LOTOR-482229 format. One record per residue (C-alpha): x, y, z; residue in three letters. Coordinates in nm, 2 decimals. Example, Ala and Ser with C-alpha at 12.3 -4.5 7.8 and 13.67 -1.06 7.14 Angstrom:
<sites>
xx = 1.23	yy = -0.45	zz = 0.78	aa = ALA
xx = 1.37	yy = -0.11	zz = 0.71	aa = SER
</sites>
This chain:
<sites>
xx = -11.80	yy = -2.50	zz = 1.47	aa = MET
xx = -11.75	yy = -2.78	zz = 1.71	aa = HIS
xx = -11.50	yy = -3.07	zz = 1.65	aa = PRO
xx = -11.64	yy = -3.37	zz = 1.47	aa = PRO
xx = -11.73	yy = -3.68	zz = 1.65	aa = ARG
xx = -11.45	yy = -3.87	zz = 1.49	aa = ALA
xx = -11.20	yy = -3.66	zz = 1.70	aa = ALA
xx = -11.30	yy = -3.86	zz = 2.01	aa = ALA
xx = -11.06	yy = -4.13	zz = 2.11	aa = ALA
xx = -11.10	yy = -4.45	zz = 1.91	aa = GLY
xx = -11.06	yy = -4.81	zz = 2.01	aa = ARG
xx = -10.69	yy = -4.82	zz = 1.93	aa = THR
xx = -10.60	yy = -4.56	zz = 2.20	aa = ALA
xx = -10.48	yy = -4.68	zz = 2.54	aa = SER
xx = -10.71	yy = -4.60	zz = 2.83	aa = PRO
xx = -10.49	yy = -4.32	zz = 2.95	aa = THR
xx = -10.46	yy = -4.16	zz = 2.60	aa = THR
xx = -10.84	yy = -4.21	zz = 2.54	aa = ALA
xx = -10.92	yy = -4.02	zz = 2.86	aa = ARG
xx = -10.68	yy = -3.74	zz = 2.78	aa = LEU
xx = -10.82	yy = -3.70	zz = 2.43	aa = ILE
xx = -11.18	yy = -3.72	zz = 2.54	aa = ASN
xx = -11.12	yy = -3.47	zz = 2.83	aa = ASP
xx = -10.95	yy = -3.23	zz = 2.59	aa = ARG
xx = -11.23	yy = -3.26	zz = 2.34	aa = LEU
xx = -11.50	yy = -3.19	zz = 2.60	aa = ALA
xx = -11.31	yy = -2.89	zz = 2.72	aa = LEU
xx = -11.28	yy = -2.75	zz = 2.37	aa = GLN
xx = -11.65	yy = -2.79	zz = 2.32	aa = LEU
xx = -11.72	yy = -2.61	zz = 2.65	aa = LEU
xx = -11.50	yy = -2.33	zz = 2.53	aa = GLN
xx = -11.64	yy = -2.30	zz = 2.18	aa = SER
xx = -12.01	yy = -2.37	zz = 2.25	aa = GLU
xx = -12.04	yy = -2.24	zz = 2.61	aa = GLY
xx = -12.20	yy = -2.43	zz = 2.90	aa = PRO
xx = -12.34	yy = -2.77	zz = 2.81	aa = LEU
xx = -12.53	yy = -3.05	zz = 2.98	aa = THR
xx = -12.39	yy = -3.41	zz = 3.00	aa = ALA
xx = -12.64	yy = -3.51	zz = 2.74	aa = GLY
xx = -12.52	yy = -3.24	zz = 2.50	aa = GLN
xx = -12.16	yy = -3.34	zz = 2.55	aa = LEU
xx = -12.27	yy = -3.70	zz = 2.47	aa = LYS
xx = -12.44	yy = -3.59	zz = 2.15	aa = SER
xx = -12.15	yy = -3.36	zz = 2.03	aa = LEU
xx = -11.87	yy = -3.60	zz = 2.11	aa = THR
xx = -12.04	yy = -3.93	zz = 2.02	aa = GLY
xx = -11.91	yy = -4.08	zz = 2.34	aa = LEU
xx = -12.12	yy = -4.32	zz = 2.56	aa = SER
xx = -12.32	yy = -4.19	zz = 2.86	aa = ARG
xx = -12.09	yy = -4.36	zz = 3.11	aa = PRO
xx = -11.78	yy = -4.22	zz = 2.94	aa = THR
xx = -11.92	yy = -3.87	zz = 2.95	aa = VAL
xx = -12.02	yy = -3.91	zz = 3.32	aa = ALA
xx = -11.66	yy = -4.02	zz = 3.40	aa = ASP
xx = -11.50	yy = -3.73	zz = 3.22	aa = LEU
xx = -11.73	yy = -3.48	zz = 3.38	aa = VAL
xx = -11.64	yy = -3.62	zz = 3.72	aa = GLU
xx = -11.27	yy = -3.61	zz = 3.64	aa = ARG
xx = -11.28	yy = -3.25	zz = 3.52	aa = LEU
xx = -11.48	yy = -3.14	zz = 3.82	aa = GLN
xx = -11.23	yy = -3.30	zz = 4.05	aa = GLU
xx = -10.95	yy = -3.12	zz = 3.87	aa = ALA
xx = -11.12	yy = -2.79	zz = 3.92	aa = GLY
xx = -11.15	yy = -2.73	zz = 3.54	aa = LEU
xx = -11.53	yy = -2.73	zz = 3.51	aa = ILE
xx = -11.82	yy = -2.67	zz = 3.75	aa = THR
xx = -12.20	yy = -2.65	zz = 3.74	aa = VAL
xx = -12.30	yy = -2.31	zz = 3.62	aa = VAL
xx = -12.68	yy = -2.35	zz = 3.60	aa = GLY
xx = -12.95	yy = -2.57	zz = 3.47	aa = GLU
xx = -13.10	yy = -2.62	zz = 3.12	aa = SER
xx = -13.46	yy = -2.50	zz = 3.10	aa = GLY
xx = -13.64	yy = -2.30	zz = 3.36	aa = ALA
xx = -13.86	yy = -2.59	zz = 3.47	aa = GLN
xx = -13.60	yy = -2.87	zz = 3.46	aa = ARG
xx = -13.41	yy = -3.00	zz = 3.76	aa = ARG
xx = -13.18	yy = -3.29	zz = 3.84	aa = GLY
xx = -12.85	yy = -3.42	zz = 3.72	aa = PRO
xx = -12.95	yy = -3.44	zz = 3.36	aa = ASN
xx = -13.03	yy = -3.07	zz = 3.35	aa = ALA
xx = -12.70	yy = -2.94	zz = 3.50	aa = ARG
xx = -12.50	yy = -2.71	zz = 3.28	aa = LEU
xx = -12.13	yy = -2.75	zz = 3.30	aa = TYR
xx = -11.88	yy = -2.47	zz = 3.22	aa = GLY
xx = -11.51	yy = -2.41	zz = 3.24	aa = ILE
xx = -11.38	yy = -2.24	zz = 3.56	aa = VAL
xx = -11.25	yy = -1.93	zz = 3.39	aa = ALA
xx = -11.07	yy = -1.81	zz = 3.71	aa = ASP
xx = -10.87	yy = -2.13	zz = 3.73	aa = ARG
xx = -10.58	yy = -1.94	zz = 3.57	aa = ALA
xx = -10.51	yy = -1.58	zz = 3.48	aa = HIS
xx = -10.31	yy = -1.49	zz = 3.17	aa = LEU
xx = -10.10	yy = -1.19	zz = 3.09	aa = VAL
xx = -10.03	yy = -1.05	zz = 2.74	aa = GLY
xx = -9.79	yy = -0.76	zz = 2.68	aa = LEU
xx = -9.74	yy = -0.55	zz = 2.37	aa = ASP
xx = -9.39	yy = -0.38	zz = 2.38	aa = LEU
xx = -9.31	yy = -0.06	zz = 2.19	aa = ARG
xx = -9.02	yy = 0.17	zz = 2.21	aa = THR
xx = -9.21	yy = 0.43	zz = 2.41	aa = HIS
xx = -9.48	yy = 0.23	zz = 2.58	aa = SER
xx = -9.60	yy = -0.11	zz = 2.71	aa = VAL
xx = -9.96	yy = -0.23	zz = 2.71	aa = THR
xx = -10.06	yy = -0.51	zz = 2.95	aa = VAL
xx = -10.38	yy = -0.72	zz = 2.93	aa = ALA
xx = -10.49	yy = -0.97	zz = 3.20	aa = VAL
xx = -10.73	yy = -1.24	zz = 3.09	aa = ALA
xx = -10.90	yy = -1.54	zz = 3.23	aa = ASP
xx = -10.85	yy = -1.90	zz = 3.11	aa = LEU
xx = -11.11	yy = -1.85	zz = 2.84	aa = LEU
xx = -10.91	yy = -1.55	zz = 2.70	aa = GLY
xx = -11.16	yy = -1.29	zz = 2.82	aa = ARG
xx = -10.97	yy = -0.97	zz = 2.90	aa = VAL
xx = -11.04	yy = -0.86	zz = 3.26	aa = ARG
xx = -10.81	yy = -0.56	zz = 3.28	aa = ALA
xx = -10.58	yy = -0.35	zz = 3.05	aa = GLU
xx = -10.32	yy = -0.09	zz = 3.13	aa = HIS
xx = -10.08	yy = 0.12	zz = 2.92	aa = THR
xx = -9.78	yy = 0.32	zz = 3.04	aa = VAL
xx = -9.53	yy = 0.54	zz = 2.86	aa = LEU
xx = -9.17	yy = 0.45	zz = 2.88	aa = ILE
xx = -8.87	yy = 0.69	zz = 2.84	aa = ASP
xx = -8.64	yy = 0.49	zz = 2.61	aa = PRO
xx = -8.36	yy = 0.73	zz = 2.68	aa = ASP
xx = -8.38	yy = 0.69	zz = 3.05	aa = GLY
xx = -8.22	yy = 0.43	zz = 3.27	aa = ALA
xx = -8.29	yy = 0.08	zz = 3.17	aa = ARG
xx = -8.37	yy = -0.03	zz = 3.53	aa = ASP
xx = -8.62	yy = 0.25	zz = 3.56	aa = ALA
xx = -8.80	yy = 0.15	zz = 3.24	aa = ALA
xx = -8.81	yy = -0.21	zz = 3.35	aa = VAL
xx = -8.95	yy = -0.11	zz = 3.69	aa = ALA
xx = -9.22	yy = 0.10	zz = 3.53	aa = THR
xx = -9.33	yy = -0.19	zz = 3.30	aa = ALA
xx = -9.33	yy = -0.44	zz = 3.59	aa = LEU
xx = -9.54	yy = -0.20	zz = 3.79	aa = ALA
xx = -9.79	yy = -0.18	zz = 3.50	aa = ALA
xx = -9.82	yy = -0.56	zz = 3.51	aa = VAL
xx = -9.88	yy = -0.55	zz = 3.88	aa = ASP
xx = -10.15	yy = -0.28	zz = 3.84	aa = LYS
xx = -10.33	yy = -0.48	zz = 3.57	aa = ALA
xx = -10.32	yy = -0.80	zz = 3.77	aa = LEU
xx = -10.47	yy = -0.62	zz = 4.07	aa = ALA
xx = -10.74	yy = -0.46	zz = 3.86	aa = ALA
xx = -10.83	yy = -0.81	zz = 3.73	aa = ALA
xx = -10.84	yy = -0.95	zz = 4.09	aa = GLY
xx = -10.56	yy = -1.19	zz = 4.00	aa = ALA
xx = -10.30	yy = -1.28	zz = 4.26	aa = HIS
xx = -10.04	yy = -1.41	zz = 4.01	aa = ALA
xx = -10.03	yy = -1.50	zz = 3.64	aa = PRO
xx = -10.03	yy = -1.86	zz = 3.52	aa = HIS
xx = -9.87	yy = -1.78	zz = 3.18	aa = THR
xx = -9.73	yy = -1.46	zz = 3.02	aa = ILE
xx = -9.69	yy = -1.39	zz = 2.65	aa = ALA
xx = -9.49	yy = -1.09	zz = 2.52	aa = VAL
xx = -9.51	yy = -0.94	zz = 2.17	aa = GLY
xx = -9.21	yy = -0.73	zz = 2.07	aa = ALA
xx = -9.04	yy = -0.62	zz = 1.75	aa = PRO
xx = -8.74	yy = -0.80	zz = 1.63	aa = GLY
xx = -8.61	yy = -1.15	zz = 1.58	aa = LEU
xx = -8.70	yy = -1.42	zz = 1.83	aa = VAL
xx = -8.49	yy = -1.73	zz = 1.81	aa = ASP
xx = -8.73	yy = -2.03	zz = 1.78	aa = PRO
xx = -8.48	yy = -2.26	zz = 1.95	aa = ALA
xx = -8.43	yy = -2.05	zz = 2.26	aa = THR
xx = -8.74	yy = -1.83	zz = 2.28	aa = GLY
xx = -8.51	yy = -1.53	zz = 2.33	aa = ARG
xx = -8.43	yy = -1.23	zz = 2.13	aa = PHE
xx = -8.21	yy = -1.33	zz = 1.83	aa = GLY
xx = -8.03	yy = -1.00	zz = 1.81	aa = GLY
xx = -8.02	yy = -0.71	zz = 2.06	aa = THR
xx = -7.81	yy = -0.44	zz = 1.88	aa = ASP
xx = -8.11	yy = -0.22	zz = 1.79	aa = TRP
xx = -8.38	yy = -0.36	zz = 2.03	aa = ILE
xx = -8.45	yy = -0.12	zz = 2.32	aa = PRO
xx = -8.25	yy = -0.25	zz = 2.61	aa = SER
xx = -8.55	yy = -0.23	zz = 2.85	aa = TRP
xx = -8.73	yy = -0.49	zz = 2.63	aa = HIS
xx = -8.46	yy = -0.74	zz = 2.70	aa = VAL
xx = -8.45	yy = -0.64	zz = 3.07	aa = GLY
xx = -8.83	yy = -0.67	zz = 3.11	aa = LEU
xx = -8.85	yy = -1.02	zz = 2.96	aa = VAL
xx = -8.57	yy = -1.13	zz = 3.19	aa = GLY
xx = -8.73	yy = -0.96	zz = 3.48	aa = GLY
xx = -9.06	yy = -1.13	zz = 3.42	aa = LEU
xx = -8.90	yy = -1.47	zz = 3.40	aa = ARG
xx = -8.69	yy = -1.41	zz = 3.72	aa = ALA
xx = -8.97	yy = -1.26	zz = 3.92	aa = ARG
xx = -9.27	yy = -1.47	zz = 3.84	aa = THR
xx = -9.13	yy = -1.81	zz = 3.78	aa = GLY
xx = -9.40	yy = -1.89	zz = 3.53	aa = VAL
xx = -9.38	yy = -1.95	zz = 3.16	aa = PRO
xx = -9.29	yy = -1.63	zz = 2.97	aa = VAL
xx = -9.35	yy = -1.67	zz = 2.59	aa = LEU
xx = -9.17	yy = -1.42	zz = 2.37	aa = LEU
xx = -9.30	yy = -1.38	zz = 2.01	aa = GLU
xx = -9.25	yy = -1.14	zz = 1.73	aa = ASN
xx = -9.54	yy = -0.89	zz = 1.73	aa = GLU
xx = -9.65	yy = -0.95	zz = 1.37	aa = VAL
xx = -9.67	yy = -1.32	zz = 1.44	aa = ASN
xx = -9.91	yy = -1.25	zz = 1.73	aa = LEU
xx = -10.12	yy = -1.02	zz = 1.51	aa = ALA
xx = -10.15	yy = -1.30	zz = 1.26	aa = ALA
xx = -10.28	yy = -1.53	zz = 1.53	aa = ILE
xx = -10.54	yy = -1.27	zz = 1.62	aa = ALA
xx = -10.64	yy = -1.22	zz = 1.26	aa = GLU
xx = -10.68	yy = -1.60	zz = 1.21	aa = GLN
xx = -10.88	yy = -1.66	zz = 1.53	aa = ARG
xx = -11.11	yy = -1.35	zz = 1.52	aa = ASP
xx = -11.03	yy = -1.15	zz = 1.22	aa = GLY
xx = -10.99	yy = -1.13	zz = 0.84	aa = ALA
xx = -10.83	yy = -1.48	zz = 0.81	aa = ALA
xx = -11.08	yy = -1.67	zz = 1.02	aa = HIS
xx = -11.17	yy = -1.89	zz = 0.73	aa = ASP
xx = -10.81	yy = -1.95	zz = 0.61	aa = ARG
xx = -10.55	yy = -2.21	zz = 0.71	aa = ASP
xx = -10.29	yy = -2.06	zz = 0.48	aa = THR
xx = -10.24	yy = -1.68	zz = 0.46	aa = PHE
xx = -9.98	yy = -1.41	zz = 0.50	aa = VAL
xx = -10.03	yy = -1.10	zz = 0.72	aa = LEU
xx = -9.85	yy = -0.80	zz = 0.56	aa = LEU
xx = -9.78	yy = -0.55	zz = 0.84	aa = TRP
xx = -9.78	yy = -0.19	zz = 0.72	aa = LEU
xx = -9.69	yy = 0.05	zz = 1.00	aa = GLY
xx = -9.40	yy = 0.27	zz = 1.08	aa = GLN
xx = -9.21	yy = -0.01	zz = 0.91	aa = GLY
xx = -9.30	yy = -0.33	zz = 0.73	aa = THR
xx = -9.31	yy = -0.70	zz = 0.82	aa = GLY
xx = -9.50	yy = -1.01	zz = 0.75	aa = ALA
xx = -9.62	yy = -1.32	zz = 0.93	aa = ALA
xx = -9.67	yy = -1.65	zz = 0.74	aa = VAL
xx = -9.92	yy = -1.92	zz = 0.83	aa = VAL
xx = -9.91	yy = -2.23	zz = 0.62	aa = LEU
xx = -10.16	yy = -2.52	zz = 0.67	aa = ASP
xx = -10.26	yy = -2.38	zz = 1.00	aa = GLY
xx = -9.91	yy = -2.35	zz = 1.14	aa = THR
xx = -9.72	yy = -2.03	zz = 1.21	aa = LEU
xx = -9.39	yy = -2.05	zz = 1.03	aa = ARG
xx = -9.10	yy = -1.87	zz = 1.20	aa = ARG
xx = -8.80	yy = -1.98	zz = 0.99	aa = GLY
xx = -8.46	yy = -2.12	zz = 1.10	aa = ALA
xx = -8.36	yy = -1.80	zz = 1.29	aa = SER
xx = -8.70	yy = -1.65	zz = 1.35	aa = GLY
xx = -8.67	yy = -1.42	zz = 1.04	aa = GLY
xx = -8.96	yy = -1.54	zz = 0.83	aa = THR
xx = -9.14	yy = -1.23	zz = 0.71	aa = GLY
xx = -8.86	yy = -0.98	zz = 0.72	aa = GLU
xx = -9.00	yy = -0.83	zz = 0.41	aa = ILE
xx = -8.86	yy = -0.48	zz = 0.47	aa = GLY
xx = -8.53	yy = -0.62	zz = 0.34	aa = PHE
xx = -8.69	yy = -0.74	zz = 0.01	aa = LEU
xx = -8.51	yy = -0.58	zz = -0.29	aa = PRO
xx = -8.77	yy = -0.41	zz = -0.51	aa = VAL
xx = -8.76	yy = -0.18	zz = -0.80	aa = PRO
xx = -8.82	yy = 0.19	zz = -0.74	aa = GLY
xx = -8.60	yy = 0.25	zz = -0.44	aa = THR
xx = -8.27	yy = 0.34	zz = -0.62	aa = GLY
xx = -8.07	yy = 0.13	zz = -0.38	aa = ALA
xx = -8.04	yy = -0.21	zz = -0.22	aa = LEU
xx = -8.09	yy = -0.31	zz = 0.14	aa = PRO
xx = -7.79	yy = -0.43	zz = 0.34	aa = SER
xx = -7.74	yy = -0.68	zz = 0.63	aa = ALA
xx = -7.74	yy = -0.39	zz = 0.87	aa = SER
xx = -8.04	yy = -0.20	zz = 0.74	aa = GLY
xx = -8.35	yy = -0.23	zz = 0.52	aa = CYS
xx = -8.31	yy = 0.11	zz = 0.35	aa = ASP
xx = -8.34	yy = 0.04	zz = -0.02	aa = GLY
xx = -8.57	yy = -0.25	zz = 0.03	aa = GLY
xx = -8.95	yy = -0.28	zz = 0.04	aa = PHE
xx = -8.93	yy = -0.07	zz = 0.36	aa = HIS
xx = -8.82	yy = 0.23	zz = 0.16	aa = SER
xx = -9.14	yy = 0.20	zz = -0.06	aa = LEU
xx = -9.40	yy = 0.12	zz = 0.20	aa = ALA
xx = -9.27	yy = 0.23	zz = 0.54	aa = GLY
xx = -9.43	yy = 0.53	zz = 0.71	aa = SER
xx = -9.17	yy = 0.78	zz = 0.60	aa = ALA
xx = -9.20	yy = 0.67	zz = 0.24	aa = ALA
xx = -9.58	yy = 0.69	zz = 0.25	aa = ILE
xx = -9.56	yy = 1.05	zz = 0.39	aa = CYS
xx = -9.32	yy = 1.15	zz = 0.11	aa = ALA
xx = -9.55	yy = 0.99	zz = -0.15	aa = LEU
xx = -9.85	yy = 1.18	zz = -0.01	aa = ALA
xx = -9.66	yy = 1.50	zz = -0.03	aa = ALA
xx = -9.58	yy = 1.43	zz = -0.40	aa = GLU
xx = -9.96	yy = 1.40	zz = -0.45	aa = HIS
xx = -10.03	yy = 1.73	zz = -0.28	aa = GLY
xx = -10.14	yy = 1.59	zz = 0.05	aa = MET
xx = -9.90	yy = 1.73	zz = 0.31	aa = PRO
xx = -9.96	yy = 1.64	zz = 0.67	aa = TYR
xx = -10.04	yy = 1.97	zz = 0.83	aa = GLY
xx = -9.88	yy = 2.31	zz = 0.77	aa = ALA
xx = -9.55	yy = 2.22	zz = 0.91	aa = ALA
xx = -9.53	yy = 1.86	zz = 0.79	aa = PHE
xx = -9.19	yy = 1.74	zz = 0.67	aa = ASP
xx = -9.17	yy = 1.38	zz = 0.55	aa = PRO
xx = -8.80	yy = 1.37	zz = 0.65	aa = LYS
xx = -8.90	yy = 1.44	zz = 1.00	aa = GLY
xx = -9.09	yy = 1.12	zz = 1.04	aa = VAL
xx = -8.89	yy = 0.87	zz = 1.25	aa = HIS
xx = -8.75	yy = 0.59	zz = 1.04	aa = GLU
xx = -8.52	yy = 0.32	zz = 1.16	aa = LEU
xx = -8.24	yy = 0.27	zz = 0.91	aa = SER
xx = -8.09	yy = -0.03	zz = 1.07	aa = SER
xx = -8.20	yy = -0.34	zz = 1.25	aa = GLY
xx = -8.46	yy = -0.59	zz = 1.16	aa = THR
xx = -8.82	yy = -0.67	zz = 1.23	aa = GLY
xx = -9.12	yy = -0.45	zz = 1.23	aa = VAL
xx = -9.02	yy = -0.10	zz = 1.32	aa = HIS
xx = -9.24	yy = 0.05	zz = 1.58	aa = GLU
xx = -9.60	yy = 0.07	zz = 1.45	aa = PRO
xx = -9.69	yy = 0.28	zz = 1.76	aa = PRO
xx = -10.07	yy = 0.33	zz = 1.72	aa = SER
xx = -10.17	yy = -0.04	zz = 1.69	aa = ASP
xx = -10.24	yy = -0.09	zz = 2.06	aa = THR
xx = -10.42	yy = 0.23	zz = 2.11	aa = GLY
xx = -10.12	yy = 0.34	zz = 2.32	aa = ALA
xx = -10.00	yy = 0.70	zz = 2.30	aa = PRO
xx = -9.76	yy = 0.74	zz = 2.01	aa = THR
xx = -9.43	yy = 0.92	zz = 1.98	aa = GLU
xx = -9.58	yy = 1.19	zz = 1.76	aa = ALA
xx = -9.88	yy = 1.27	zz = 1.98	aa = SER
xx = -10.06	yy = 1.11	zz = 2.27	aa = PRO
xx = -10.39	yy = 1.15	zz = 2.10	aa = THR
xx = -10.34	yy = 1.17	zz = 1.72	aa = GLU
xx = -10.27	yy = 0.89	zz = 1.48	aa = ALA
xx = -9.92	yy = 0.88	zz = 1.32	aa = PRO
xx = -9.89	yy = 1.09	zz = 1.01	aa = PRO
xx = -9.89	yy = 0.81	zz = 0.76	aa = ALA
xx = -10.21	yy = 0.66	zz = 0.90	aa = GLU
xx = -10.38	yy = 1.00	zz = 0.90	aa = SER
xx = -10.28	yy = 1.06	zz = 0.54	aa = LEU
xx = -10.42	yy = 0.73	zz = 0.43	aa = VAL
xx = -10.74	yy = 0.77	zz = 0.62	aa = ARG
xx = -10.78	yy = 1.12	zz = 0.47	aa = SER
xx = -10.72	yy = 0.99	zz = 0.12	aa = ALA
xx = -10.99	yy = 0.73	zz = 0.17	aa = VAL
xx = -11.23	yy = 0.99	zz = 0.30	aa = ALA
xx = -11.15	yy = 1.23	zz = 0.01	aa = ALA
xx = -11.28	yy = 0.99	zz = -0.25	aa = GLY
xx = -11.18	yy = 1.09	zz = -0.60	aa = ASP
xx = -10.94	yy = 1.35	zz = -0.46	aa = ALA
xx = -10.74	yy = 1.09	zz = -0.28	aa = GLY
xx = -10.76	yy = 0.82	zz = -0.55	aa = ALA
xx = -10.43	yy = 0.89	zz = -0.72	aa = ALA
xx = -10.23	yy = 0.87	zz = -0.39	aa = PHE
xx = -10.41	yy = 0.55	zz = -0.30	aa = LEU
xx = -10.34	yy = 0.40	zz = -0.64	aa = ASP
xx = -9.97	yy = 0.48	zz = -0.62	aa = ALA
xx = -9.95	yy = 0.34	zz = -0.27	aa = LEU
xx = -10.13	yy = 0.02	zz = -0.37	aa = ALA
xx = -9.89	yy = -0.02	zz = -0.66	aa = ALA
xx = -9.60	yy = -0.01	zz = -0.42	aa = ARG
xx = -9.75	yy = -0.25	zz = -0.18	aa = ILE
xx = -9.84	yy = -0.49	zz = -0.46	aa = ALA
xx = -9.47	yy = -0.53	zz = -0.54	aa = LEU
xx = -9.41	yy = -0.68	zz = -0.20	aa = GLY
xx = -9.72	yy = -0.89	zz = -0.21	aa = VAL
xx = -9.63	yy = -1.03	zz = -0.56	aa = ALA
xx = -9.30	yy = -1.15	zz = -0.43	aa = ALA
xx = -9.46	yy = -1.32	zz = -0.14	aa = VAL
xx = -9.71	yy = -1.49	zz = -0.36	aa = CYS
xx = -9.45	yy = -1.60	zz = -0.61	aa = ALA
xx = -9.27	yy = -1.79	zz = -0.33	aa = VAL
xx = -9.55	yy = -1.90	zz = -0.10	aa = LEU
xx = -9.88	yy = -1.89	zz = -0.30	aa = ASP
xx = -10.08	yy = -1.82	zz = 0.02	aa = PRO
xx = -10.41	yy = -1.76	zz = -0.16	aa = GLY
xx = -10.48	yy = -1.48	zz = 0.09	aa = CYS
xx = -10.29	yy = -1.17	zz = 0.21	aa = VAL
xx = -10.42	yy = -0.96	zz = 0.49	aa = VAL
xx = -10.31	yy = -0.60	zz = 0.51	aa = LEU
xx = -10.25	yy = -0.52	zz = 0.88	aa = GLY
xx = -10.08	yy = -0.24	zz = 1.08	aa = GLY
xx = -10.21	yy = 0.11	zz = 1.10	aa = GLU
xx = -10.18	yy = 0.16	zz = 0.72	aa = ILE
xx = -10.37	yy = -0.16	zz = 0.64	aa = GLY
xx = -10.63	yy = -0.06	zz = 0.89	aa = ARG
xx = -10.65	yy = 0.30	zz = 0.78	aa = GLY
xx = -10.68	yy = 0.21	zz = 0.41	aa = GLY
xx = -10.94	yy = -0.06	zz = 0.47	aa = GLY
xx = -11.12	yy = -0.21	zz = 0.17	aa = ALA
xx = -11.04	yy = 0.09	zz = -0.05	aa = ALA
xx = -10.67	yy = 0.01	zz = -0.03	aa = LEU
xx = -10.70	yy = -0.36	zz = -0.02	aa = ALA
xx = -10.91	yy = -0.36	zz = -0.34	aa = ASP
xx = -10.65	yy = -0.15	zz = -0.52	aa = ARG
xx = -10.37	yy = -0.37	zz = -0.41	aa = VAL
xx = -10.56	yy = -0.67	zz = -0.54	aa = ALA
xx = -10.60	yy = -0.50	zz = -0.88	aa = GLY
xx = -10.23	yy = -0.43	zz = -0.92	aa = HIS
xx = -10.14	yy = -0.77	zz = -0.79	aa = LEU
xx = -10.37	yy = -0.94	zz = -1.06	aa = ALA
xx = -10.16	yy = -0.76	zz = -1.33	aa = ARG
xx = -9.83	yy = -0.88	zz = -1.17	aa = LEU
xx = -9.90	yy = -1.23	zz = -1.07	aa = SER
xx = -10.09	yy = -1.52	zz = -1.23	aa = PRO
xx = -10.17	yy = -1.67	zz = -0.89	aa = LEU
xx = -10.52	yy = -1.60	zz = -0.76	aa = ARG
xx = -10.48	yy = -1.42	zz = -0.43	aa = THR
xx = -10.75	yy = -1.27	zz = -0.21	aa = ASP
xx = -10.63	yy = -0.94	zz = -0.06	aa = VAL
xx = -10.82	yy = -0.83	zz = 0.26	aa = ARG
xx = -10.79	yy = -0.55	zz = 0.51	aa = ALA
xx = -10.72	yy = -0.65	zz = 0.86	aa = GLY
xx = -11.03	yy = -0.68	zz = 1.08	aa = ALA
xx = -10.90	yy = -0.72	zz = 1.44	aa = VAL
xx = -10.82	yy = -0.35	zz = 1.48	aa = GLY
xx = -10.57	yy = -0.16	zz = 1.68	aa = GLY
xx = -10.51	yy = -0.42	zz = 1.95	aa = ARG
xx = -10.41	yy = -0.71	zz = 1.72	aa = ALA
xx = -10.07	yy = -0.77	zz = 1.88	aa = VAL
xx = -10.21	yy = -0.75	zz = 2.24	aa = LEU
xx = -10.50	yy = -0.99	zz = 2.16	aa = LEU
xx = -10.26	yy = -1.22	zz = 1.98	aa = GLY
xx = -10.05	yy = -1.23	zz = 2.30	aa = ALA
xx = -10.35	yy = -1.32	zz = 2.51	aa = VAL
xx = -10.44	yy = -1.60	zz = 2.27	aa = LEU
xx = -10.09	yy = -1.73	zz = 2.28	aa = ALA
xx = -10.09	yy = -1.73	zz = 2.66	aa = ALA
xx = -10.43	yy = -1.90	zz = 2.66	aa = ARG
xx = -10.32	yy = -2.18	zz = 2.43	aa = ASP
xx = -10.01	yy = -2.24	zz = 2.64	aa = ALA
xx = -10.21	yy = -2.24	zz = 2.97	aa = ALA
xx = -10.48	yy = -2.47	zz = 2.83	aa = GLN
xx = -10.22	yy = -2.71	zz = 2.69	aa = ASN
xx = -10.08	yy = -2.75	zz = 3.04	aa = GLU
xx = -10.41	yy = -2.76	zz = 3.23	aa = LEU
xx = -10.62	yy = -2.95	zz = 2.98	aa = PHE
xx = -10.35	yy = -3.19	zz = 2.88	aa = GLY
xx = -10.16	yy = -3.22	zz = 2.55	aa = ALA
xx = -10.39	yy = -3.20	zz = 2.25	aa = ALA
xx = -10.47	yy = -3.53	zz = 2.09	aa = GLY
xx = -10.52	yy = -3.62	zz = 1.72	aa = PRO
xx = -10.79	yy = -3.41	zz = 1.56	aa = GLY
xx = -10.83	yy = -3.17	zz = 1.85	aa = VAL
xx = -10.52	yy = -2.96	zz = 1.82	aa = SER
xx = -10.61	yy = -2.59	zz = 1.85	aa = PRO
xx = -10.54	yy = -2.37	zz = 1.56	aa = ARG
xx = -10.22	yy = -2.15	zz = 1.60	aa = PRO
</sites>
């Protein structure tokens, strides 16, 4: 949907502000609608023909748009020229950091991914070696995309990110190479490096291209190796005073037999809906994961904060196996495929998840909750519908529960989108009234 005509600059704007707003509006239309003629830009913006001619000339001189063809096989001349954004005007880098891997995507100014590369990292090895491996992966992806240097970099990582500084808010449990890599990128490239919590980036991807595309207010509940949440209210991603919005793993809930502490989320919602808890629940329902499966053997972080390593969500090799899904995801998928045989396990899991969702709804009333991470993805509509049923019995607030739709690359795609927004804000000019991009 293109922006309404009313978003164009009105009579009260100064000439400079009017040009900025009109240029930005035209660029957004060219991004959302694809190549357009000057006449089509005039029709969609409601601007006069001379104003459109001026902005086209300005944007061409700035290297932001160019003639990409003509409208109609038989038409020729200035009025038939199709203008499009110069996608190679800037290259963007998105990174998804995990404990044991990093995935890099290089995209053009329109956010189209041109190259992607994943490498394994030894978290027990030397920090400098891990950072060097990750930086080499960035170089390899840039070369594969034909890019000489990035314009903007966005990094998604587990943990708190201080909204005031854009840096990790606590590093006691964060892999040291994560901190080193972000610092190395900033020192080596000299370009903007945006650091964001991974679940927040997944929420951006779900709102732009996924299950929440029709919602300005929603919560993404991340269900992976650990748990987390991202909150979008009135179109704005909310991070909180310290970056801790969505640390739902620490939420006290019934059924855990303990309470979480400041140093660890054991006893909180994490102990009901984290990967290890799901594996144990499956075993109780007679669904062991393989002949040698031991729920206690599933890696579970007992301290720290943030989403704890959902390793399969980038498609990167996982710590359990380079080719297989993590145990909890496989168990949920198997239960869905089993139909009636897996119904009891899915119902029990949904009842647990609904406890966390009910608490979120009581405080925020988001109207929509998206189940993300490998568990949300693996459970699909079968799990989401069950959670909705349990939630309806716990809360009087009408809430739509949906399965995530972006897939296993949500964090990576969210990083690319964040980098694209930042680059476009710089190159296109600050967004004017009515044309601010959605977060």
